[in-house]
C-alpha positions, 0 to 999 in steps of 0.5 A, spaced: 952 451 866 949 454 860 951 460 856 946 466 855 946 470 849 947 477 850 941 481 848 941 488 844 942 491 837 948 489 833 952 494 829 948 493 823 941 494 826 944 500 829 947 503 822 940 501 819 936 505 824 941 511 824 940 511 816 933 511 816 933 517 821 937 521 817 933 520 811 927 522 814 930 528 817 932 530 810 925 529 807 922 533 813 927 539 814 926 543 808 918 542 809 919 545 816 923 550 814 919 553 808 913 553 813 917 557 818 919 562 813 912 562 811 910 564 818 915 569 818 913 573 812 906 573 815 908 575 822 911 581 818 905 583 815 901 582 821 906 587 824 906 592 819 898 592 819 899 593 827 903 599 825 898 602 820 893 601 825 897 605 830 898 611 825 891 611 823 889 612 831 895 617 832 893 621 826 886 622 829 888 623 836 893 629 834 888 631 828 894 631 823 896 627 818 902 621 819 905 617 814 909 611 814 916 610 810 921 605 810 928 605 813 933 601 810 937 595 813 936 588 815 931 587 818 927 593 814 924 597 818 917 601 817 917 607 821 912 613 822 913 620 820 909 626 821 907 632 816 914 635 816 918 628 815 920 627 822 920 620 825 915 619 830 919 616 836 912 615 840 910 609 835 916 604 835 918 602 828 916 595 826 921 590 824 920 586 818 924 580 819 931 578 816 931 578 809 923 580 808 922 586 803 916 590 803 913 594 797 908 599 797 904 600 791 903 595 785 909 593 781 912 588 786 912 582 782 907 578 787 904 572 783 897 574 781 898 581 783 894 585 778 888 580 779 888 581 786 888 588 786 882 588 781 879 584 786 879 589 792 874 593 788 878 600 789 883 604 786 890 602 789 894 609 790 901 608 786 907 608 790 910 614 785 904 619 788 908 619 795 908 616 802 902 612 804 898 616 810 892 617 814 888 624 814 886 627 821 879 623 819 883 616 819 882 615 812 888 614 807 891 620 803 897 622 800 901 628 802 902 634 798 908 638 801 907 638 808 901 642 809 896 638 805 894 630 805 888 630 800 883 624 800 881 621 793 875 617 794 875 610 793 882 610 793 886 605 798 893 602 799 896 596 798 903 593 801 906 587 798 911 583 803 915 578 801 921 573 803 925 567 801 920 561 803 925 555 805 931 552 802 928 551 795 929 559 794 922 560 792 918 567 794 913 567 800 908 573 799 903 576 804 899 583 803 897 588 807 891 592 804 888 599 807 881 600 804 878 607 802 874 607 809 881 606 813 880 598 815 887 594 815 887 587 812 892 582 812 892 577 806 896 571 805 898 567 798 898 560 799 901 558 792 895 558 788 891 564 791 890 570 795 886 569 802 884 574 807 887 572 814 
C-alpha cells in the first residue's frame, strides 16, 4: 500500500492569504468611503435643485412668491415657506443627508468660491439680503416684508453644499446655482475645479 499525501492548504498559506486580503481591504475601503460620501453630497445638491425647481413652479402656479429656508437638525432640511413665512406642506422638505451642510450665498469657505461665483457671470444675492425666493414670474427675488419680492436684474442665487468626504476628514463640495433667468444648475467640486453636472 502506498500512502497518498493529503492535498489542501497549510496553515501558513492560509495565514498569508488572509493577511493579503486584509492589506488590500485596508487600502481600498477609505477610497471607497470617500467616493460614497462624495456621492451623498452630490445627491443632496440634486435634491436641493429639485426643491428649488418645485418652488419656482409653485410660485408661478399660485401667482405669488415662495421662499426656501433651512430647518435645523441632522439631517438638515430645506423647506418651502410662503410670503407670510408659513411652511408649505404641499411641497415636502428636502433632507440634505447626515452631516451635510448647506450655505446660502457667499462666505461658505468653499474652495475657489470667489473665482467660481465670478465665472457664473451674474451677481449672487448675498445671504444677508433675505431668503432666496421665486417671484410669480418664476424669477429669483429677495422678499421685502411679506408683500413685495423685487427682482434685481442680473441677480441669482448660489448655494454651497458640503460634508465630510471619507475617513480622511476632508470636505467635499457641491453647488446649486439659480441663474437670473430662474434656471437651476448643479455643480460639483472635483478637488481642483468646479464642473457642472
